[in-house]
Legacy VTK file of the C-alpha trace (Angstrom):
# vtk DataFile Version 3.0
C-alpha trace
ASCII
DATASET POLYDATA
POINTS 71 float
131.633 127.552 117.993
127.794 127.306 117.873
126.129 125.785 114.835
123.349 127.781 113.232
120.495 125.487 112.280
117.558 126.660 110.216
114.313 126.989 112.119
111.884 124.107 111.604
109.077 124.880 109.173
105.915 126.304 110.667
103.217 123.710 111.136
100.364 123.957 108.694
96.938 124.219 110.220
94.708 121.663 108.525
90.945 121.887 108.846
89.234 119.164 110.808
88.442 116.168 108.666
85.484 113.824 108.862
86.656 110.501 107.438
83.062 109.364 107.179
82.393 111.981 104.477
82.867 110.577 100.971
82.678 112.571 97.749
82.468 111.841 94.033
82.847 114.267 91.171
81.792 112.855 87.797
84.278 113.684 85.057
82.631 111.872 82.151
79.881 109.382 81.313
81.421 107.579 78.376
79.604 106.089 75.397
80.966 102.641 76.304
79.007 102.764 79.600
81.913 103.618 81.874
81.851 106.485 84.341
85.080 108.408 84.945
85.042 110.120 88.330
87.081 111.448 91.223
86.636 109.932 94.678
87.711 111.508 97.946
87.430 110.838 101.659
87.305 113.695 104.114
88.717 116.429 101.900
87.071 116.834 98.489
90.212 118.619 97.235
92.307 115.440 97.588
90.966 112.802 95.214
91.808 109.745 93.147
90.518 109.151 89.647
88.497 105.997 89.056
86.615 104.363 86.200
83.671 101.989 86.711
80.757 100.635 84.677
77.644 102.768 85.306
75.865 100.158 87.442
78.989 99.570 89.572
79.420 103.347 89.930
75.881 103.720 91.285
76.488 100.877 93.753
79.859 102.382 94.747
78.174 105.717 95.518
75.419 104.021 97.541
77.817 101.853 99.573
80.050 104.850 100.334
77.098 107.211 100.880
78.996 109.572 98.633
78.017 113.193 98.149
78.039 114.040 94.440
79.934 117.293 93.901
79.235 119.641 91.024
81.427 122.471 89.817
LINES 1 72
71 0 1 2 3 4 5 6 7 8 9 10 11 12 13 14 15 16 17 18 19 20 21 22 23 24 25 26 27 28 29 30 31 32 33 34 35 36 37 38 39 40 41 42 43 44 45 46 47 48 49 50 51 52 53 54 55 56 57 58 59 60 61 62 63 64 65 66 67 68 69 70
């Protein structure tokens, strides 16, 4: 008796990714001098939230050659 197995899921086509592309999206410049922002590599839609002092944020962006995204 043959076993019916479900078909494997269709593979999702992902766009090419350039891991050298870095992005930041500023969420808030706080009164205490901290900058809340999202950081992503390759895909701007997939990000982590970070919090740095303003000077460290500017250095972080320079080191990563980050593109600042605006909504």
